[in-house]
C-alpha positions in Angstrom: -28.6 44.0 -46.8 -26.8 44.0 -50.4 -27.3 41.6 -52.5 -26.7 43.2 -55.6 -22.6 43.4 -54.4 -22.8 40.3 -53.1 -23.4 38.6 -56.2 -20.7 40.7 -58.1 -18.1 40.4 -55.7 -18.9 36.8 -55.6 -19.1 36.7 -59.0 -15.7 38.5 -59.6 -14.0 36.2 -56.5 -15.1 32.9 -58.3 -14.2 33.6 -62.1 -10.5 35.0 -59.9 -9.7 31.4 -58.1 -10.9 28.7 -61.1 -8.6 31.2 -63.3 -5.6 30.8 -60.2 -6.3 27.5 -59.6 -6.8 26.1 -63.2 -9.0 22.9 -62.6 -8.3 20.9 -66.0 -10.0 18.3 -68.3 -7.3 14.5 -68.5 -8.0 15.4 -72.7 -8.8 18.2 -74.5 -12.4 19.0 -74.2 -15.1 21.6 -76.0 -16.7 23.0 -73.5 -14.5 21.7 -70.5 -16.3 24.7 -67.7 -13.3 25.6 -65.7 -12.4 27.9 -69.5 -16.0 29.2 -69.9 -16.1 30.1 -66.2 -12.4 32.6 -66.2 -10.4 32.6 -69.8 -12.3 36.5 -69.6 -10.7 37.1 -66.1 -7.8 34.9 -66.6 -7.1 37.0 -69.6 -8.6 40.8 -68.8 -8.0 41.4 -65.0 -7.8 44.7 -65.2 -12.1 44.7 -66.3 -12.6 42.7 -63.3 -10.6 45.5 -60.8 -12.7 47.8 -62.6 -15.3 46.0 -61.4 -15.1 45.3 -58.3 -14.0 48.2 -58.2 -17.2 50.5 -58.8 -18.9 47.9 -56.8 -17.0 48.6 -53.4 -17.7 52.8 -54.7 -21.0 51.9 -55.3 -22.2 49.8 -52.2 -20.5 52.6 -49.9 -22.1 55.9 -51.5 -25.6 53.8 -51.7 -24.4 53.0 -47.6 -24.6 49.5 -47.8 -21.7 48.6 -46.5 -22.1 49.2 -42.4 -23.5 45.7 -42.1 -20.7 43.2 -40.8 -21.8 40.8 -43.5 -21.0 43.6 -46.2 -17.6 44.1 -44.0 -17.5 40.1 -45.2 -18.1 41.1 -48.3 -15.6 43.9 -49.7 -12.5 41.6 -47.4 -13.5 38.7 -50.5 -12.8 41.5 -52.3 -9.4 42.9 -51.3 -8.5 39.3 -51.2 -10.1 38.8 -54.9 -7.5 41.7 -55.7 -4.9 40.3 -54.9 -5.6 37.2 -57.2 -5.6 39.8 -60.7 -3.0 41.0 -59.8 -0.9 37.7 -59.8 -2.6 37.0 -62.7 -1.5 40.4 -64.1 2.0 38.8 -62.7 1.8 35.8 -64.4 1.1 37.7 -67.5 4.0 39.9 -67.1 6.2 36.5 -67.8 4.8 36.6 -71.3 8.1 38.3 -72.2 10.4 35.7 -71.3 8.8 33.0 -73.4 8.7 35.2 -76.6 11.8 36.5 -75.9 10.5 40.3 -76.5 11.5 44.0 -74.8 9.1 44.0 -71.2 8.8 48.2 -72.7 6.4 49.5 -75.3 3.0 47.9 -74.1 0.4 49.9 -75.1 -1.0 51.1 -72.2 -4.1 53.2 -73.0 -5.6 50.0 -74.9 -4.3 47.1 -72.8 -6.2 49.3 -69.5 -9.0 51.4 -71.2 -10.1 50.0 -74.2 -9.4 46.1 -75.0 -12.0 46.1 -77.1 -10.3 48.6 -79.6 -8.8 47.0 -81.8 -8.9 49.1 -85.4 -6.0 51.5 -86.4 -6.5 53.7 -88.6 -4.0 53.3 -90.4 -4.5 49.9 -91.4 -7.6 49.3 -94.5 -10.3 46.1 -94.5 -11.5 45.4 -97.5 -13.9 43.1 -96.2 -16.3 40.0 -98.1 -14.2 39.1 -100.9 -15.3 36.1 -101.9 -12.7 33.1 -103.1 -15.8 30.3 -103.2 -19.1 29.0 -103.8 -20.8 28.9 -100.2 -21.5 31.9 -99.8 -20.6 33.7 -96.3 -18.5 31.0 -95.1 -16.7 31.5 -98.6 -15.5 35.3 -97.5 -12.3 36.6 -96.7 -11.2 39.9 -95.8 -7.4 41.5 -96.2 -6.2 43.5 -94.0 -3.0 46.5 -95.5 -1.4 49.7 -94.3 -3.1 52.3 -96.0 0.0 53.7 -98.3 0.0 50.0 -98.9 3.5 48.7 -98.9 4.3 46.5 -101.4 6.4 42.8 -102.0 4.9 41.8 -97.9 5.0 38.8 -96.1 1.5 37.6 -96.0 -0.2 36.1 -92.8 -3.6 34.0 -93.0 -5.5 33.5 -90.4 -8.3 30.9 -89.9 -10.8 30.8 -87.0 -11.0 29.0 -83.6 -14.9 27.2 -82.8 -14.6 23.1 -83.3 -15.1 22.9 -87.1 -18.9 23.9 -86.0 -19.0 27.7 -85.1 -17.2 31.2 -85.2 -16.5 32.8 -87.9 -13.4 35.9 -89.2 -15.1 38.1 -86.8 -14.2 36.8 -83.8 -10.9 36.0 -82.4 -7.3 37.4 -83.4 -8.5 41.0 -84.9 -5.8 43.2 -82.9 -3.2 40.9 -84.2 -4.2 41.3 -87.7 -4.8 45.2 -87.3 -1.6 46.0 -85.5 0.2 43.6 -88.0 -1.3 45.2 -91.1 0.0 48.8 -89.2 3.6 46.9 -89.1 3.1 46.5 -92.6 2.8 43.2 -93.5 -0.5 42.2 -95.0 -3.6 39.9 -93.6 -5.6 37.9 -94.3 -8.8 36.5 -92.0 -11.3 34.1 -94.0 -14.1 32.5 -92.9 -14.1 27.9 -94.2 -17.6 25.8 -94.4 -18.5 24.5 -90.8 -20.7 21.2 -89.4 -23.0 20.5 -89.8 -23.5 21.3 -93.5 -20.3 20.9 -93.8 -18.2 17.9 -92.7 -14.0 16.4 -93.0 -12.2 17.7 -95.3 -14.2 20.3 -96.5 -13.3 22.8 -94.1 -9.1 21.8 -95.1 -10.7 22.5 -98.9 -11.5 25.7 -98.4 -8.4 26.1 -96.5 -6.7 25.5 -99.5 -9.1 27.5 -101.5 -8.1 30.4 -99.6 -4.2 30.2 -100.2 -4.9 29.2 -104.5 -6.8 33.0 -103.6 -4.2 35.0 -101.8 -1.2 33.4 -104.2 -3.2 34.9 -107.3 -4.3 38.4 -105.9 -2.2 39.0 -102.6 0.0 41.0 -104.8 -3.4 43.7 -105.6 -3.3 44.3 -101.6 1.3 44.8 -101.9 1.5 41.3 -100.8 4.0 38.6 -102.0 3.2 36.1 -102.5 6.2 33.7 -102.6 5.7 34.2 -99.1 1.6 33.4 -97.6 1.9 31.5 -93.5 -0.5 30.4 -92.3 -2.4 31.2 -88.5 -5.1 30.5 -86.8 -6.4 29.4 -83.2 -7.4 26.3 -82.2 -9.2 24.3 -84.8 -7.9 27.4 -87.5 -5.0 26.1 -86.1 -6.2 22.9 -86.7 -6.7 23.9 -91.0 -2.7 25.7 -90.4 -1.5 22.8 -89.4 -3.0 20.6 -92.1 -1.5 23.1 -94.5 1.6 22.7 -94.0 1.8 19.0 -93.8 -0.1 18.6 -96.8 1.1 20.6 -99.9 0.4 19.5 -103.3 -2.5 16.9 -101.2 -4.6 16.7 -105.1 -7.5 15.3 -102.6 -7.8 18.1 -101.0 -7.9 19.9 -104.2 -10.9 19.3 -106.1 -11.4 21.6 -109.3 -8.4 23.5 -108.6 -5.3 21.3 -109.1 -3.2 22.9 -110.4 -2.5 25.8 -108.4 -0.2 26.9 -105.2 -1.5 25.9 -102.2 1.5 25.4 -99.8 2.6 28.0 -97.5 5.7 29.2 -95.9 5.2 28.8 -92.2 2.6 27.7 -89.4 1.8 29.9 -86.6 -0.4 28.3 -84.3 -2.3 29.8 -81.0 -4.4 27.7 -78.6 -4.4 24.9 -81.3 -6.1 21.9 -80.6 -4.3 19.3 -83.3 -6.3 16.5 -82.9 -8.7 14.1 -86.0 -12.2 16.6 -86.6 -13.2 13.3 -88.0 -11.6 9.6 -88.9 -8.3 8.5 -89.8 -6.0 10.7 -91.1 -8.0 14.0 -90.6 -5.8 15.1 -87.6 -2.1 16.8 -87.8 -0.7 14.0 -85.3 -0.7 11.5 -88.1 0.0 13.4 -91.0 3.6 14.6 -89.2 6.4 14.5 -91.9 8.7 16.9 -93.8 7.4 20.1 -93.3 7.8 24.3 -93.5 8.4 26.2 -89.8 6.4 25.4 -87.5 5.6 28.1 -84.7 3.1 27.0 -81.7 2.1 29.1 -79.4 0.0 27.6 -75.9 -0.9 28.8 -73.0 0.1 26.4 -69.7 -3.2 27.4 -68.5 -5.5 26.0 -71.1 -8.6 24.3 -70.3 -10.0 23.5 -73.5 -6.8 22.2 -76.1 -4.3 20.7 -73.5 -0.3 22.1 -74.4 0.4 18.3 -72.9 -1.7 17.1 -76.7 0.0 20.1 -77.8 4.2 19.3 -77.6 2.5 15.6 -78.7 2.4 17.1 -81.5 5.6 19.1 -81.3 8.0 15.8 -80.3 6.2 13.9 -83.0 6.8 16.6 -85.7 9.9 17.6 -84.7 11.1 13.9 -85.1 10.8 13.6 -89.0 10.4 17.3 -90.3 14.0 19.2 -91.0 13.2 22.2 -90.4 12.3 24.5 -87.2 9.2 23.3 -84.6 8.8 25.8 -81.8 6.6 25.0 -79.1 6.4 28.3 -77.1 5.0 28.2 -73.4 2.6 30.3 -72.9 2.6 31.0 -68.5 -0.5 30.9 -67.2 -2.9 31.4 -71.1 -6.3 30.5 -70.3 -8.0 29.4 -74.4 -9.1 32.5 -76.4 -6.4 35.0 -75.4 -6.6 36.9 -78.7 -9.9 37.4 -78.8 -9.2 41.0 -77.4 -6.0 43.0 -77.2 -4.4 41.9 -72.8 -0.9 42.3 -71.9 0.3 38.9 -72.7 -1.3 39.5 -76.3 0.9 42.4 -76.5 3.5 40.5 -76.5 2.6 37.8 -78.9 2.1 40.0 -81.1 5.7 41.7 -81.0 7.2 37.9 -81.3 5.4 37.3 -84.1 5.6 40.5 -85.8 9.8 39.5 -85.3 8.6 35.9 -86.4 7.5 37.2 -89.8 9.9 39.7 -90.2 12.2 37.0 -90.2 14.4 38.2 -87.2 14.1 36.0 -84.8 12.7 31.5 -85.3 11.5 31.6 -80.8 
């Protein structure tokens, strides 16, 4: 009885089924099981296919596929491959959502090495201090090695529900790719709960922007064009930066610094409260710089319905564009590794930063 084969097929089949069915909670939640079970298969279906193929070939080579039960497992594997193909088709629809050409994908990385995010022509200057809170007040700067001057700057804040995460996790594929295309990118840590509490996170984000304004020219960046960005909780921080320019409540000790941003880009954002009243972007909507919000339709942690609500409320009061791009079939954490979907998103963000499109 090939129990190992049954287990591997059953696990991939279950994750694929959950990704296809897309069960979601009635409201944004930090622990919904559907996300944790399916997000990797949803965003990296090719890896799941390799696992099924390897398991089937191994079982065949060991002569474990002769029983009727084993043939049932093979049938389940075949059906699962069909489900994985559906996930790939969903991801391929991202080109239409973000308006970029379908050709020119980095297929070698997508298919064979999605975890390889670095580029040889990009230098990462790591762990620069922007505050006095140790490793939580450290940032990395990504720039092309030939260091072109006057580049637009993207500042990224990681997700993690204000309780976990670091700058060494999501978005590194995008940051390296954008830097290789001539932009300068900053990836920052910030203080987290329970050691910190609101507004500590936002104060740290403001300190990052102040540091960028003062120092980014040393790395080829243009301090006049600073775009804040982030995933999940990081998108919350980025939105708050765009909605609270000049608010001295969040700049203790550095009141004279310019902490405004030129635009905001949020990925799978959580725009609710991080503490009591007034701690959410939804409660602080005002005239703001341009906002670009990208959110997966299958996101099981931060619901797209909440982001639609935030976008509608911001559009009602802001004179600048508020664009919501709904990524078909995307889960939360779609920006961890190279994927077909993420390659389209990166191209769209590059064009947005270059001012060639509003999306």
